[in-house]
C-alpha positions, 0 to 999 in steps of 0.5 A: 322285091319280086315274087314268083307266082307258083303254077296252079294245080290242074283242075282235074287234080283239085276235083280228084282231091275233093272227091277223095276227101268226100268219099273218105268222109262218107265211108267214115260216117257209114262205119260210125252208123253201122248197127252194133253186133248182138251177142247170144249165149246158150247159158241159162236164161236170166242167169247173167246179172240176175242171180244173188251173189254166192259166197265161195264154198267147198262142197264134199266130193260126190260119189261119182263125177262126170266129164263133158268132152268138147263137142263137135258141131257141123262145119257150116255153123262153126263160126261166131256168126249165127247161121240161119236156114233160108231153104233146104239147101241155103243158109244165111250168115248174120254178121251182126248176130253172133254167139258169145263163143263158138257154138261147140263151146256154147253147147258144152258149157250149157250141157255141163252146167245143166248136168252138174245141177241135175245130178248134184255132181261136178264136171272134172274135164281138164281137172285132176281127180282121184282114180278111186272116184267113178267118172262118167264121160259124156261125149256128143256129136251134133250132126244138125244144128239148124235155125229156121227163123219164124219156124223152129230150132233143131238139134240132132245129136249122137251122144254117149255115156261111158264109164271111164277106165271101162268098156261100158258105154251107152250110145244114143241119138236125140233129135229135138225140134223146138218151135219158135215164133217170129220176131227177133233172133232171140227166139231162135236162141231160146229155141236152141236152149230149150232143145238142149235142155231136153237133150240134157235131161235125157243124158242126165237120165242115162248117166244115172242109169249107167252109174246104177248099172256099174254099181250093181255089177261092182257090188254084186246085185242079183247076179252076184259080186263081180257080175258083168255090167248090163248097159241100160237102154237109151232113155225116152224123150220124156226122161227127167232126172232127180237132183243128187243122183 
């Protein structure tokens, strides 16, 4: 029986196939060895996984409530990746260092948690509630959210506290620069957490002052029942609040 000899493929084709296989293997190895992403949150430090279990409970409705609206942040940091300053007009996007959620959501969640704990109330944003209970809406526009490695974390925000179903509103601005050391990017996140805590204390003081002013105008106060509400002045940078309002 005779067997026909098949023609050999050209050497260039063989070399190309070997090269393509080696390149694919190198790409696969590089993908496997790429550093994993790290995720950060502005939530309370040490809160995740360290708090003792708390059984479900229902608390009595507070005398007044808050409503923390969605928060605007500068477009250049509206992404999951951390964006750090490398100069006055230059930034760097860190692909492996990421926020657990978008910065605006991180700020809103941290601010809501801080205010409800400070004031002993609840955040009813997106939740049905009685019209008989006063609600104070907190809005914030973050104009600068800067991360300077080894230097500082800065938040520059314009915020307001408004009595819902009323034209009574207090509008203020907070600029907080928190120094940070070198090392890992955790320090920058901690800097932003501390800066936000200071702004939260100012907003908490403003909510309390607004609630007291509305109560005086509603019940009478020194000017008599139904007096116009006098909008309080913006709180100082060192403002603190007492839990329970």
